[in-house]
VMD Tcl script that builds the backbone (N, CA, C; Angstrom):
set m [mol new atoms 558]
animate dup $m
set s [atomselect $m all]
$s set {name element resname resid chain x y z} {
  {N N MET 1 A -34.066 20.489 -36.950}
  {CA C MET 1 A -33.598 20.764 -35.626}
  {C C MET 1 A -33.950 19.666 -34.650}
  {N N ALA 2 A -35.060 19.002 -34.864}
  {CA C ALA 2 A -35.462 17.958 -33.930}
  {C C ALA 2 A -34.467 16.812 -33.929}
  {N N GLY 3 A -33.855 16.543 -35.071}
  {CA C GLY 3 A -32.894 15.448 -35.150}
  {C C GLY 3 A -31.695 15.624 -34.235}
  {N N PRO 4 A -30.993 16.755 -34.327}
  {CA C PRO 4 A -29.830 16.924 -33.462}
  {C C PRO 4 A -30.183 16.944 -31.980}
  {N N ILE 5 A -31.335 17.515 -31.619}
  {CA C ILE 5 A -31.708 17.551 -30.206}
  {C C ILE 5 A -32.002 16.144 -29.720}
  {N N ALA 6 A -32.735 15.375 -30.524}
  {CA C ALA 6 A -33.017 13.992 -30.142}
  {C C ALA 6 A -31.723 13.203 -30.054}
  {N N ASP 7 A -30.801 13.421 -30.998}
  {CA C ASP 7 A -29.528 12.712 -30.950}
  {C C ASP 7 A -28.738 13.105 -29.711}
  {N N ALA 8 A -28.769 14.401 -29.379}
  {CA C ALA 8 A -28.061 14.862 -28.187}
  {C C ALA 8 A -28.692 14.262 -26.936}
  {N N GLY 9 A -30.030 14.178 -26.918}
  {CA C GLY 9 A -30.724 13.584 -25.774}
  {C C GLY 9 A -30.398 12.106 -25.646}
  {N N THR 10 A -30.370 11.406 -26.786}
  {CA C THR 10 A -30.023 9.985 -26.777}
  {C C THR 10 A -28.582 9.800 -26.313}
  {N N ALA 11 A -27.706 10.646 -26.808}
  {CA C ALA 11 A -26.301 10.561 -26.404}
  {C C ALA 11 A -26.159 10.830 -24.913}
  {N N ALA 12 A -26.916 11.788 -24.394}
  {CA C ALA 12 A -26.859 12.094 -22.962}
  {C C ALA 12 A -27.369 10.914 -22.136}
  {N N ALA 13 A -28.443 10.275 -22.610}
  {CA C ALA 13 A -28.973 9.113 -21.894}
  {C C ALA 13 A -27.964 7.975 -21.890}
  {N N LEU 14 A -27.344 7.729 -23.049}
  {CA C LEU 14 A -26.330 6.671 -23.125}
  {C C LEU 14 A -25.127 7.000 -22.248}
  {N N ALA 15 A -24.739 8.261 -22.220}
  {CA C ALA 15 A -23.622 8.677 -21.375}
  {C C ALA 15 A -23.975 8.483 -19.903}
  {N N GLY 16 A -25.239 8.767 -19.555}
  {CA C GLY 16 A -25.684 8.559 -18.167}
  {C C GLY 16 A -25.632 7.096 -17.780}
  {N N GLU 17 A -26.056 6.200 -18.684}
  {CA C GLU 17 A -25.989 4.769 -18.408}
  {C C GLU 17 A -24.539 4.313 -18.278}
  {N N ALA 18 A -23.688 4.806 -19.137}
  {CA C ALA 18 A -22.273 4.444 -19.073}
  {C C ALA 18 A -21.654 4.955 -17.777}
  {N N ALA 19 A -22.042 6.161 -17.372}
  {CA C ALA 19 A -21.513 6.731 -16.133}
  {C C ALA 19 A -21.967 5.912 -14.931}
  {N N ALA 20 A -23.230 5.434 -14.959}
  {CA C ALA 20 A -23.716 4.607 -13.860}
  {C C ALA 20 A -22.909 3.314 -13.772}
  {N N GLY 21 A -22.617 2.695 -14.914}
  {CA C GLY 21 A -21.776 1.495 -14.917}
  {C C GLY 21 A -20.369 1.800 -14.469}
  {N N THR 22 A -19.864 2.953 -14.864}
  {CA C THR 22 A -18.525 3.369 -14.472}
  {C C THR 22 A -18.468 3.665 -12.982}
  {N N ARG 23 A -19.554 4.236 -12.435}
  {CA C ARG 23 A -19.585 4.532 -10.999}
  {C C ARG 23 A -19.458 3.248 -10.190}
  {N N GLY 24 A -20.158 2.188 -10.615}
  {CA C GLY 24 A -20.052 0.903 -9.917}
  {C C GLY 24 A -18.642 0.356 -9.997}
  {N N SER 25 A -18.045 0.468 -11.157}
  {CA C SER 25 A -16.670 0.018 -11.346}
  {C C SER 25 A -15.706 0.874 -10.527}
  {N N ALA 26 A -15.961 2.183 -10.512}
  {CA C ALA 26 A -15.110 3.092 -9.735}
  {C C ALA 26 A -15.231 2.810 -8.247}
  {N N ARG 27 A -16.422 2.468 -7.789}
  {CA C ARG 27 A -16.604 2.137 -6.363}
  {C C ARG 27 A -15.828 0.887 -5.997}
  {N N ARG 28 A -15.862 -0.118 -6.863}
  {CA C ARG 28 A -15.088 -1.348 -6.595}
  {C C ARG 28 A -13.601 -1.034 -6.552}
  {N N ALA 29 A -13.147 -0.252 -7.515}
  {CA C ALA 29 A -11.729 0.124 -7.542}
  {C C ALA 29 A -11.371 0.932 -6.299}
  {N N LEU 30 A -12.231 1.848 -5.903}
  {CA C LEU 30 A -11.972 2.664 -4.724}
  {C C LEU 30 A -11.957 1.820 -3.454}
  {N N SER 31 A -12.823 0.819 -3.384}
  {CA C SER 31 A -12.824 -0.093 -2.229}
  {C C SER 31 A -11.508 -0.856 -2.144}
  {N N LEU 32 A -11.041 -1.350 -3.275}
  {CA C LEU 32 A -9.765 -2.059 -3.307}
  {C C LEU 32 A -8.626 -1.120 -2.919}
  {N N LEU 33 A -8.653 0.082 -3.448}
  {CA C LEU 33 A -7.609 1.057 -3.124}
  {C C LEU 33 A -7.629 1.423 -1.646}
  {N N ALA 34 A -8.810 1.557 -1.062}
  {CA C ALA 34 A -8.907 1.867 0.366}
  {C C ALA 34 A -8.294 0.734 1.190}
  {N N SER 35 A -8.516 -0.510 0.774}
  {CA C SER 35 A -7.914 -1.632 1.503}
  {C C SER 35 A -6.392 -1.626 1.363}
  {N N LEU 36 A -5.886 -1.223 0.203}
  {CA C LEU 36 A -4.440 -1.110 0.028}
  {C C LEU 36 A -3.868 -0.019 0.925}
  {N N PHE 37 A -4.543 1.116 0.998}
  {CA C PHE 37 A -4.083 2.202 1.864}
  {C C PHE 37 A -4.062 1.737 3.317}
  {N N PHE 38 A -5.104 1.017 3.731}
  {CA C PHE 38 A -5.149 0.475 5.094}
  {C C PHE 38 A -3.970 -0.471 5.319}
  {N N MET 39 A -3.759 -1.364 4.352}
  {CA C MET 39 A -2.723 -2.384 4.485}
  {C C MET 39 A -1.346 -1.767 4.624}
  {N N TRP 40 A -0.994 -0.795 3.773}
  {CA C TRP 40 A 0.362 -0.290 3.892}
  {C C TRP 40 A 0.531 0.623 5.090}
  {N N GLY 41 A -0.527 1.266 5.550}
  {CA C GLY 41 A -0.430 2.004 6.808}
  {C C GLY 41 A -0.177 1.049 7.961}
  {N N PHE 42 A -0.878 -0.075 7.949}
  {CA C PHE 42 A -0.733 -1.101 8.976}
  {C C PHE 42 A 0.683 -1.689 8.956}
  {N N ILE 43 A 1.147 -2.062 7.774}
  {CA C ILE 43 A 2.457 -2.701 7.637}
  {C C ILE 43 A 3.580 -1.751 8.046}
  {N N THR 44 A 3.470 -0.497 7.674}
  {CA C THR 44 A 4.520 0.474 8.001}
  {C C THR 44 A 4.673 0.620 9.511}
  {N N VAL 45 A 3.575 0.645 10.234}
  {CA C VAL 45 A 3.635 0.843 11.677}
  {C C VAL 45 A 3.954 -0.452 12.417}
  {N N ILE 46 A 3.499 -1.579 11.914}
  {CA C ILE 46 A 3.770 -2.848 12.595}
  {C C ILE 46 A 5.268 -3.140 12.607}
  {N N ASN 47 A 5.990 -2.580 11.656}
  {CA C ASN 47 A 7.441 -2.717 11.604}
  {C C ASN 47 A 8.067 -2.249 12.923}
  {N N ASN 48 A 7.597 -1.136 13.471}
  {CA C ASN 48 A 8.126 -0.628 14.742}
  {C C ASN 48 A 7.794 -1.545 15.907}
  {N N THR 49 A 6.674 -2.231 15.841}
  {CA C THR 49 A 6.292 -3.153 16.897}
  {C C THR 49 A 7.210 -4.371 16.906}
  {N N LEU 50 A 7.749 -4.714 15.749}
  {CA C LEU 50 A 8.660 -5.857 15.662}
  {C C LEU 50 A 10.030 -5.579 16.284}
  {N N LEU 51 A 10.397 -4.310 16.410}
  {CA C LEU 51 A 11.747 -3.962 16.844}
  {C C LEU 51 A 12.169 -4.604 18.166}
  {N N PRO 52 A 11.377 -4.530 19.233}
  {CA C PRO 52 A 11.823 -5.164 20.481}
  {C C PRO 52 A 12.012 -6.679 20.330}
  {N N HIS 53 A 11.134 -7.294 19.562}
  {CA C HIS 53 A 11.251 -8.740 19.347}
  {C C HIS 53 A 12.506 -9.069 18.542}
  {N N LEU 54 A 12.738 -8.352 17.463}
  {CA C LEU 54 A 13.928 -8.605 16.644}
  {C C LEU 54 A 15.209 -8.294 17.411}
  {N N ARG 55 A 15.145 -7.298 18.253}
  {CA C ARG 55 A 16.317 -6.946 19.055}
  {C C ARG 55 A 16.704 -8.090 19.984}
  {N N SER 56 A 15.726 -8.744 20.560}
  {CA C SER 56 A 16.040 -9.870 21.451}
  {C C SER 56 A 16.451 -11.114 20.664}
  {N N VAL 57 A 15.839 -11.349 19.510}
  {CA C VAL 57 A 16.173 -12.532 18.705}
  {C C VAL 57 A 17.593 -12.447 18.174}
  {N N PHE 58 A 17.977 -11.270 17.677}
  {CA C PHE 58 A 19.292 -11.127 17.053}
  {C C PHE 58 A 20.343 -10.522 17.992}
  {N N ASP 59 A 19.975 -10.175 19.216}
  {CA C ASP 59 A 20.884 -9.534 20.159}
  {C C ASP 59 A 21.539 -8.317 19.510}
  {N N LEU 60 A 20.707 -7.376 19.096}
  {CA C LEU 60 A 21.149 -6.216 18.330}
  {C C LEU 60 A 21.527 -5.054 19.229}
  {N N ASN 61 A 22.492 -4.276 18.766}
  {CA C ASN 61 A 22.790 -3.015 19.437}
  {C C ASN 61 A 21.844 -1.949 18.883}
  {N N TYR 62 A 21.948 -0.732 19.385}
  {CA C TYR 62 A 21.015 0.318 18.964}
  {C C TYR 62 A 21.199 0.707 17.492}
  {N N THR 63 A 22.424 0.657 17.007}
  {CA C THR 63 A 22.662 0.986 15.602}
  {C C THR 63 A 21.982 -0.024 14.684}
  {N N GLN 64 A 22.117 -1.288 15.008}
  {CA C GLN 64 A 21.476 -2.331 14.200}
  {C C GLN 64 A 19.956 -2.238 14.286}
  {N N THR 65 A 19.445 -1.909 15.472}
  {CA C THR 65 A 17.998 -1.741 15.634}
  {C C THR 65 A 17.506 -0.558 14.798}
  {N N THR 66 A 18.257 0.517 14.806}
  {CA C THR 66 A 17.896 1.694 14.021}
  {C C THR 66 A 17.955 1.390 12.528}
  {N N LEU 67 A 18.888 0.540 12.117}
  {CA C LEU 67 A 18.975 0.162 10.707}
  {C C LEU 67 A 17.722 -0.592 10.260}
  {N N ILE 68 A 17.156 -1.407 11.134}
  {CA C ILE 68 A 15.911 -2.111 10.798}
  {C C ILE 68 A 14.818 -1.096 10.495}
  {N N GLU 69 A 14.733 -0.077 11.326}
  {CA C GLU 69 A 13.729 0.963 11.113}
  {C C GLU 69 A 14.064 1.806 9.883}
  {N N SER 70 A 15.336 2.093 9.697}
  {CA C SER 70 A 15.763 2.973 8.601}
  {C C SER 70 A 15.665 2.317 7.241}
  {N N VAL 71 A 15.876 1.007 7.169}
  {CA C VAL 71 A 15.862 0.339 5.864}
  {C C VAL 71 A 14.502 0.506 5.194}
  {N N TRP 72 A 13.467 0.621 5.991}
  {CA C TRP 72 A 12.121 0.822 5.454}
  {C C TRP 72 A 12.046 2.140 4.678}
  {N N PHE 73 A 12.572 3.193 5.264}
  {CA C PHE 73 A 12.488 4.505 4.642}
  {C C PHE 73 A 13.577 4.710 3.590}
  {N N ILE 74 A 14.662 3.985 3.705}
  {CA C ILE 74 A 15.669 3.986 2.647}
  {C C ILE 74 A 15.056 3.392 1.369}
  {N N ALA 75 A 14.261 2.352 1.534}
  {CA C ALA 75 A 13.585 1.738 0.384}
  {C C ALA 75 A 12.650 2.734 -0.285}
  {N N TYR 76 A 11.960 3.554 0.499}
  {CA C TYR 76 A 11.097 4.581 -0.089}
  {C C TYR 76 A 11.909 5.494 -0.994}
  {N N PHE 77 A 13.057 5.917 -0.508}
  {CA C PHE 77 A 13.908 6.824 -1.270}
  {C C PHE 77 A 14.437 6.149 -2.528}
  {N N VAL 78 A 14.925 4.921 -2.382}
  {CA C VAL 78 A 15.555 4.210 -3.500}
  {C C VAL 78 A 14.526 3.772 -4.546}
  {N N ALA 79 A 13.357 3.324 -4.100}
  {CA C ALA 79 A 12.389 2.719 -5.017}
  {C C ALA 79 A 11.436 3.711 -5.674}
  {N N SER 80 A 11.359 4.927 -5.197}
  {CA C SER 80 A 10.339 5.843 -5.719}
  {C C SER 80 A 10.568 6.241 -7.174}
  {N N ILE 81 A 11.791 6.539 -7.569}
  {CA C ILE 81 A 12.052 6.950 -8.954}
  {C C ILE 81 A 11.822 5.786 -9.922}
  {N N PRO 82 A 12.383 4.596 -9.654}
  {CA C PRO 82 A 12.074 3.481 -10.561}
  {C C PRO 82 A 10.580 3.124 -10.566}
  {N N ALA 83 A 9.905 3.335 -9.435}
  {CA C ALA 83 A 8.468 3.053 -9.378}
  {C C ALA 83 A 7.710 3.948 -10.346}
  {N N ALA 84 A 8.053 5.216 -10.374}
  {CA C ALA 84 A 7.386 6.146 -11.294}
  {C C ALA 84 A 7.635 5.746 -12.742}
  {N N ALA 85 A 8.855 5.343 -13.047}
  {CA C ALA 85 A 9.172 4.920 -14.416}
  {C C ALA 85 A 8.415 3.643 -14.782}
  {N N LEU 86 A 8.314 2.725 -13.829}
  {CA C LEU 86 A 7.577 1.480 -14.087}
  {C C LEU 86 A 6.100 1.760 -14.329}
  {N N ILE 87 A 5.520 2.653 -13.556}
  {CA C ILE 87 A 4.106 3.010 -13.735}
  {C C ILE 87 A 3.881 3.629 -15.104}
  {N N ALA 88 A 4.786 4.498 -15.511}
  {CA C ALA 88 A 4.669 5.111 -16.834}
  {C C ALA 88 A 4.725 4.051 -17.929}
  {N N ARG 89 A 5.445 2.993 -17.671}
  {CA C ARG 89 A 5.600 1.947 -18.686}
  {C C ARG 89 A 4.451 0.947 -18.703}
  {N N ILE 90 A 3.979 0.519 -17.509}
  {CA C ILE 90 A 2.979 -0.562 -17.475}
  {C C ILE 90 A 1.598 -0.109 -17.020}
  {N N GLY 91 A 1.471 1.099 -16.511}
  {CA C GLY 91 A 0.161 1.604 -16.088}
  {C C GLY 91 A -0.101 1.382 -14.609}
  {N N TYR 92 A -1.147 2.055 -14.127}
  {CA C TYR 92 A -1.477 2.026 -12.705}
  {C C TYR 92 A -1.853 0.631 -12.216}
  {N N GLN 93 A -2.782 -0.020 -12.919}
  {CA C GLN 93 A -3.297 -1.290 -12.434}
  {C C GLN 93 A -2.224 -2.373 -12.385}
  {N N ARG 94 A -1.443 -2.485 -13.420}
  {CA C ARG 94 A -0.368 -3.480 -13.417}
  {C C ARG 94 A 0.695 -3.135 -12.381}
  {N N ALA 95 A 0.924 -1.853 -12.166}
  {CA C ALA 95 A 1.883 -1.437 -11.139}
  {C C ALA 95 A 1.382 -1.813 -9.748}
  {N N LEU 96 A 0.079 -1.685 -9.516}
  {CA C LEU 96 A -0.487 -2.091 -8.232}
  {C C LEU 96 A -0.302 -3.595 -8.012}
  {N N VAL 97 A -0.570 -4.376 -9.033}
  {CA C VAL 97 A -0.382 -5.827 -8.932}
  {C C VAL 97 A 1.098 -6.155 -8.720}
  {N N SER 98 A 1.966 -5.454 -9.426}
  {CA C SER 98 A 3.407 -5.665 -9.257}
  {C C SER 98 A 3.852 -5.307 -7.843}
  {N N GLY 99 A 3.335 -4.218 -7.311}
  {CA C GLY 99 A 3.664 -3.827 -5.938}
  {C C GLY 99 A 3.241 -4.879 -4.937}
  {N N LEU 100 A 2.058 -5.444 -5.130}
  {CA C LEU 100 A 1.600 -6.521 -4.245}
  {C C LEU 100 A 2.486 -7.756 -4.376}
  {N N ALA 101 A 2.905 -8.071 -5.597}
  {CA C ALA 101 A 3.785 -9.227 -5.814}
  {C C ALA 101 A 5.145 -9.001 -5.152}
  {N N ILE 102 A 5.656 -7.798 -5.246}
  {CA C ILE 102 A 6.942 -7.484 -4.596}
  {C C ILE 102 A 6.798 -7.590 -3.084}
  {N N MET 103 A 5.696 -7.088 -2.544}
  {CA C MET 103 A 5.452 -7.221 -1.105}
  {C C MET 103 A 5.352 -8.684 -0.699}
  {N N ALA 104 A 4.693 -9.504 -1.515}
  {CA C ALA 104 A 4.576 -10.931 -1.217}
  {C C ALA 104 A 5.952 -11.601 -1.209}
  {N N ALA 105 A 6.799 -11.213 -2.155}
  {CA C ALA 105 A 8.160 -11.767 -2.186}
  {C C ALA 105 A 8.922 -11.373 -0.921}
  {N N GLY 106 A 8.781 -10.136 -0.486}
  {CA C GLY 106 A 9.426 -9.700 0.751}
  {C C GLY 106 A 8.889 -10.440 1.963}
  {N N THR 107 A 7.604 -10.707 1.967}
  {CA C THR 107 A 6.995 -11.453 3.066}
  {C C THR 107 A 7.535 -12.879 3.112}
  {N N LEU 108 A 7.683 -13.493 1.949}
  {CA C LEU 108 A 8.298 -14.822 1.908}
  {C C LEU 108 A 9.742 -14.755 2.402}
  {N N GLY 109 A 10.417 -13.647 2.106}
  {CA C GLY 109 A 11.762 -13.443 2.634}
  {C C GLY 109 A 11.771 -13.373 4.151}
  {N N MET 110 A 10.739 -12.775 4.740}
  {CA C MET 110 A 10.640 -12.741 6.209}
  {C C MET 110 A 10.433 -14.135 6.788}
  {N N VAL 111 A 9.672 -14.962 6.079}
  {CA C VAL 111 A 9.503 -16.351 6.521}
  {C C VAL 111 A 10.853 -17.057 6.486}
  {N N TRP 112 A 11.582 -16.862 5.393}
  {CA C TRP 112 A 12.922 -17.446 5.268}
  {C C TRP 112 A 13.834 -16.925 6.378}
  {N N ALA 113 A 13.776 -15.627 6.654}
  {CA C ALA 113 A 14.609 -15.025 7.708}
  {C C ALA 113 A 14.280 -15.606 9.077}
  {N N SER 114 A 13.008 -15.913 9.314}
  {CA C SER 114 A 12.630 -16.479 10.614}
  {C C SER 114 A 13.158 -17.898 10.779}
  {N N HIS 115 A 13.233 -18.643 9.687}
  {CA C HIS 115 A 13.781 -19.998 9.765}
  {C C HIS 115 A 15.310 -19.986 9.831}
  {N N ALA 116 A 15.924 -19.070 9.109}
  {CA C ALA 116 A 17.386 -18.984 9.087}
  {C C ALA 116 A 17.910 -18.162 10.259}
  {N N VAL 117 A 17.036 -17.438 10.950}
  {CA C VAL 117 A 17.395 -16.516 12.024}
  {C C VAL 117 A 18.567 -15.641 11.560}
  {N N SER 118 A 18.294 -14.900 10.491}
  {CA C SER 118 A 19.325 -14.096 9.852}
  {C C SER 118 A 18.939 -12.620 9.848}
  {N N TYR 119 A 19.796 -11.805 10.440}
  {CA C TYR 119 A 19.601 -10.357 10.459}
  {C C TYR 119 A 19.679 -9.794 9.036}
  {N N GLY 120 A 20.612 -10.242 8.243}
  {CA C GLY 120 A 20.778 -9.756 6.873}
  {C C GLY 120 A 19.572 -10.066 5.999}
  {N N ILE 121 A 19.051 -11.277 6.121}
  {CA C ILE 121 A 17.863 -11.647 5.341}
  {C C ILE 121 A 16.667 -10.817 5.808}
  {N N THR 122 A 16.570 -10.564 7.110}
  {CA C THR 122 A 15.482 -9.747 7.639}
  {C C THR 122 A 15.540 -8.336 7.054}
  {N N LEU 123 A 16.733 -7.732 7.045}
  {CA C LEU 123 A 16.877 -6.395 6.464}
  {C C LEU 123 A 16.511 -6.382 4.987}
  {N N THR 124 A 16.978 -7.389 4.260}
  {CA C THR 124 A 16.676 -7.473 2.829}
  {C C THR 124 A 15.181 -7.639 2.599}
  {N N ALA 125 A 14.556 -8.510 3.377}
  {CA C ALA 125 A 13.114 -8.743 3.222}
  {C C ALA 125 A 12.320 -7.478 3.540}
  {N N LEU 126 A 12.710 -6.766 4.579}
  {CA C LEU 126 A 12.024 -5.514 4.906}
  {C C LEU 126 A 12.202 -4.487 3.793}
  {N N PHE 127 A 13.385 -4.446 3.200}
  {CA C PHE 127 A 13.634 -3.537 2.080}
  {C C PHE 127 A 12.728 -3.882 0.900}
  {N N VAL 128 A 12.590 -5.170 0.614}
  {CA C VAL 128 A 11.743 -5.612 -0.509}
  {C C VAL 128 A 10.281 -5.280 -0.229}
  {N N ILE 129 A 9.810 -5.540 0.982}
  {CA C ILE 129 A 8.429 -5.208 1.330}
  {C C ILE 129 A 8.195 -3.712 1.177}
  {N N ALA 130 A 9.115 -2.909 1.695}
  {CA C ALA 130 A 8.969 -1.452 1.606}
  {C C ALA 130 A 9.038 -0.982 0.157}
  {N N SER 131 A 9.808 -1.647 -0.676}
  {CA C SER 131 A 9.853 -1.286 -2.098}
  {C C SER 131 A 8.502 -1.559 -2.754}
  {N N GLY 132 A 7.863 -2.662 -2.387}
  {CA C GLY 132 A 6.523 -2.957 -2.888}
  {C C GLY 132 A 5.508 -1.934 -2.415}
  {N N VAL 133 A 5.605 -1.541 -1.139}
  {CA C VAL 133 A 4.719 -0.510 -0.596}
  {C C VAL 133 A 4.933 0.810 -1.336}
  {N N THR 134 A 6.190 1.118 -1.632}
  {CA C THR 134 A 6.494 2.354 -2.369}
  {C C THR 134 A 5.836 2.343 -3.735}
  {N N LEU 135 A 5.961 1.229 -4.443}
  {CA C LEU 135 A 5.320 1.120 -5.760}
  {C C LEU 135 A 3.811 1.278 -5.627}
  {N N LEU 136 A 3.222 0.659 -4.608}
  {CA C LEU 136 A 1.786 0.814 -4.387}
  {C C LEU 136 A 1.419 2.278 -4.145}
  {N N GLN 137 A 2.190 2.947 -3.314}
  {CA C GLN 137 A 1.862 4.332 -3.007}
  {C C GLN 137 A 2.017 5.242 -4.216}
  {N N VAL 138 A 3.076 5.043 -4.962}
  {CA C VAL 138 A 3.304 5.889 -6.137}
  {C C VAL 138 A 2.223 5.643 -7.186}
  {N N ALA 139 A 1.714 4.420 -7.284}
  {CA C ALA 139 A 0.667 4.120 -8.265}
  {C C ALA 139 A -0.727 4.467 -7.758}
  {N N ALA 140 A -0.983 4.220 -6.481}
  {CA C ALA 140 A -2.354 4.340 -5.973}
  {C C ALA 140 A -2.817 5.778 -5.830}
  {N N ASN 141 A -1.963 6.665 -5.386}
  {CA C ASN 141 A -2.407 8.052 -5.192}
  {C C ASN 141 A -2.936 8.680 -6.479}
  {N N PRO 142 A -2.198 8.648 -7.590}
  {CA C PRO 142 A -2.770 9.224 -8.810}
  {C C PRO 142 A -3.927 8.386 -9.369}
  {N N TYR 143 A -3.898 7.075 -9.130}
  {CA C TYR 143 A -4.987 6.226 -9.626}
  {C C TYR 143 A -6.297 6.585 -8.931}
  {N N VAL 144 A -6.236 6.865 -7.628}
  {CA C VAL 144 A -7.435 7.310 -6.904}
  {C C VAL 144 A -7.975 8.582 -7.541}
  {N N ALA 145 A -7.088 9.462 -7.964}
  {CA C ALA 145 A -7.514 10.734 -8.558}
  {C C ALA 145 A -8.192 10.538 -9.907}
  {N N VAL 146 A -7.790 9.542 -10.683}
  {CA C VAL 146 A -8.353 9.370 -12.027}
  {C C VAL 146 A -9.456 8.322 -12.100}
  {N N VAL 147 A -9.724 7.612 -11.013}
  {CA C VAL 147 A -10.700 6.525 -11.066}
  {C C VAL 147 A -12.145 7.025 -11.082}
  {N N GLY 148 A -12.359 8.288 -10.857}
  {CA C GLY 148 A -13.708 8.846 -10.872}
  {C C GLY 148 A -13.696 10.250 -11.434}
  {N N PRO 149 A -14.771 10.983 -11.185}
  {CA C PRO 149 A -14.853 12.357 -11.689}
  {C C PRO 149 A -13.753 13.246 -11.108}
  {N N THR 150 A -13.237 14.125 -11.926}
  {CA C THR 150 A -12.146 15.015 -11.527}
  {C C THR 150 A -12.526 15.877 -10.336}
  {N N GLU 151 A -13.755 16.359 -10.327}
  {CA C GLU 151 A -14.161 17.283 -9.263}
  {C C GLU 151 A -14.223 16.617 -7.883}
  {N N SER 152 A -14.369 15.294 -7.820}
  {CA C SER 152 A -14.415 14.622 -6.514}
  {C C SER 152 A -13.088 13.930 -6.166}
  {N N ALA 153 A -12.046 14.165 -6.936}
  {CA C ALA 153 A -10.745 13.534 -6.675}
  {C C ALA 153 A -10.207 13.866 -5.281}
  {N N PRO 154 A -10.250 15.123 -4.824}
  {CA C PRO 154 A -9.746 15.400 -3.470}
  {C C PRO 154 A -10.515 14.652 -2.376}
  {N N ALA 155 A -11.815 14.506 -2.545}
  {CA C ALA 155 A -12.622 13.780 -1.561}
  {C C ALA 155 A -12.236 12.303 -1.540}
  {N N ARG 156 A -12.008 11.729 -2.714}
  {CA C ARG 156 A -11.593 10.319 -2.783}
  {C C ARG 156 A -10.234 10.122 -2.129}
  {N N LEU 157 A -9.310 11.034 -2.394}
  {CA C LEU 157 A -7.980 10.937 -1.778}
  {C C LEU 157 A -8.072 11.050 -0.260}
  {N N ASN 158 A -8.906 11.950 0.241}
  {CA C ASN 158 A -9.094 12.068 1.693}
  {C C ASN 158 A -9.690 10.797 2.275}
  {N N LEU 159 A -10.647 10.206 1.568}
  {CA C LEU 159 A -11.284 8.988 2.039}
  {C C LEU 159 A -10.273 7.850 2.163}
  {N N VAL 160 A -9.502 7.590 1.122}
  {CA C VAL 160 A -8.556 6.475 1.181}
  {C C VAL 160 A -7.426 6.757 2.161}
  {N N GLN 161 A -7.043 8.028 2.303}
  {CA C GLN 161 A -6.019 8.366 3.297}
  {C C GLN 161 A -6.538 8.116 4.712}
  {N N ALA 162 A -7.841 8.241 4.916}
  {CA C ALA 162 A -8.423 7.923 6.221}
  {C C ALA 162 A -8.226 6.442 6.541}
  {N N PHE 163 A -8.323 5.593 5.532}
  {CA C PHE 163 A -8.078 4.164 5.745}
  {C C PHE 163 A -6.610 3.911 6.066}
  {N N ASN 164 A -5.712 4.693 5.481}
  {CA C ASN 164 A -4.299 4.597 5.812}
  {C C ASN 164 A -4.095 4.939 7.286}
  {N N SER 165 A -4.738 5.999 7.732}
  {CA C SER 165 A -4.641 6.397 9.136}
  {C C SER 165 A -5.250 5.357 10.059}
  {N N LEU 166 A -6.334 4.730 9.636}
  {CA C LEU 166 A -6.937 3.667 10.436}
  {C C LEU 166 A -5.961 2.503 10.590}
  {N N GLY 167 A -5.271 2.146 9.510}
  {CA C GLY 167 A -4.269 1.080 9.588}
  {C C GLY 167 A -3.137 1.432 10.524}
  {N N THR 168 A -2.685 2.679 10.492}
  {CA C THR 168 A -1.595 3.085 11.374}
  {C C THR 168 A -2.050 3.166 12.830}
  {N N THR 169 A -3.345 3.341 13.050}
  {CA C THR 169 A -3.881 3.359 14.411}
  {C C THR 169 A -4.048 1.953 14.963}
  {N N LEU 170 A -4.526 1.043 14.147}
  {CA C LEU 170 A -4.795 -0.315 14.620}
  {C C LEU 170 A -3.544 -1.187 14.720}
  {N N ALA 171 A -2.524 -0.905 13.939}
  {CA C ALA 171 A -1.321 -1.750 13.929}
  {C C ALA 171 A -0.649 -1.853 15.290}
  {N N PRO 172 A -0.431 -0.761 16.011}
  {CA C PRO 172 A 0.213 -0.915 17.320}
  {C C PRO 172 A -0.639 -1.716 18.310}
  {N N LEU 173 A -1.952 -1.561 18.226}
  {CA C LEU 173 A -2.833 -2.334 19.106}
  {C C LEU 173 A -2.720 -3.819 18.793}
  {N N PHE 174 A -2.772 -4.136 17.511}
  {CA C PHE 174 A -2.645 -5.524 17.075}
  {C C PHE 174 A -1.255 -6.070 17.422}
  {N N GLY 175 A -0.222 -5.293 17.102}
  {CA C GLY 175 A 1.148 -5.722 17.372}
  {C C GLY 175 A 1.398 -5.908 18.852}
  {N N GLY 176 A 0.892 -4.985 19.653}
  {CA C GLY 176 A 1.054 -5.113 21.098}
  {C C GLY 176 A 0.365 -6.351 21.633}
  {N N TYR 177 A -0.800 -6.639 21.112}
  {CA C TYR 177 A -1.537 -7.818 21.566}
  {C C TYR 177 A -0.880 -9.108 21.077}
  {N N LEU 178 A -0.572 -9.165 19.803}
  {CA C LEU 178 A -0.087 -10.410 19.208}
  {C C LEU 178 A 1.399 -10.648 19.447}
  {N N ILE 179 A 2.218 -9.653 19.204}
  {CA C ILE 179 A 3.665 -9.846 19.246}
  {C C ILE 179 A 4.216 -9.654 20.655}
  {N N LEU 180 A 3.913 -8.522 21.261}
  {CA C LEU 180 A 4.507 -8.215 22.553}
  {C C LEU 180 A 3.908 -9.042 23.679}
  {N N ALA 181 A 2.643 -9.407 23.600}
  {CA C ALA 181 A 2.025 -10.230 24.641}
  {C C ALA 181 A 2.652 -11.620 24.654}
  {N N LYS 182 A 2.980 -12.161 23.504}
  {CA C LYS 182 A 3.621 -13.473 23.436}
  {C C LYS 182 A 5.041 -13.419 23.966}
  {N N GLU 183 A 5.705 -12.275 23.799}
  {CA C GLU 183 A 7.086 -12.130 24.252}
  {C C GLU 183 A 7.152 -12.240 25.779}
  {N N ASP 184 A 6.140 -11.763 26.481}
  {CA C ASP 184 A 6.131 -11.850 27.936}
  {C C ASP 184 A 6.017 -13.286 28.437}
  {N N LYS 185 A 5.445 -14.168 27.628}
  {CA C LYS 185 A 5.227 -15.563 28.031}
  {C C LYS 185 A 6.491 -16.393 27.938}
  {N N TYR 186 A 7.498 -15.913 27.230}
  {CA C TYR 186 A 8.712 -16.717 27.048}
  {C C TYR 186 A 9.640 -16.587 28.192}
}
mol reanalyze $m
mol bondsrecalc $m
mol representation Tube
mol addrep $m
């Protein structure tokens, strides 16, 4: 009898050491995920701050201005189903990296749109950025749930969602200071 108990005790000790290493890894992953939640909350709201500036640059009517805002949410609708299929195929972590790469491509499209002063390129770039954000959201929410113990999954989701809310709170302040303040100087 002493053998199995000692083996169980040894196994428990090894499991505890592995869990401690996993906790450190889970904390790093959770920190990265919290920054992603902050980033896409920030990006989603900063889009609205750009509207007055884009309206003056492109001399847009209200329908065209509304399309700039709508293309973001149209991308959510269009990209969510393929995002889920992609995650099932390549996994959470690769999907997160892919989402960031798609967002980077959309951001480069915005740089191109600013040089070409093109409404169409701007809409396309915003759609691409929003598609990347969609992939991030579809991958990150379940990844937050599985990155640690099951019983603390709701707490982790609440924590990272708080960072999303922080991003949505700070974006208008930043946008108002950086974008709209410069517009008054012209």
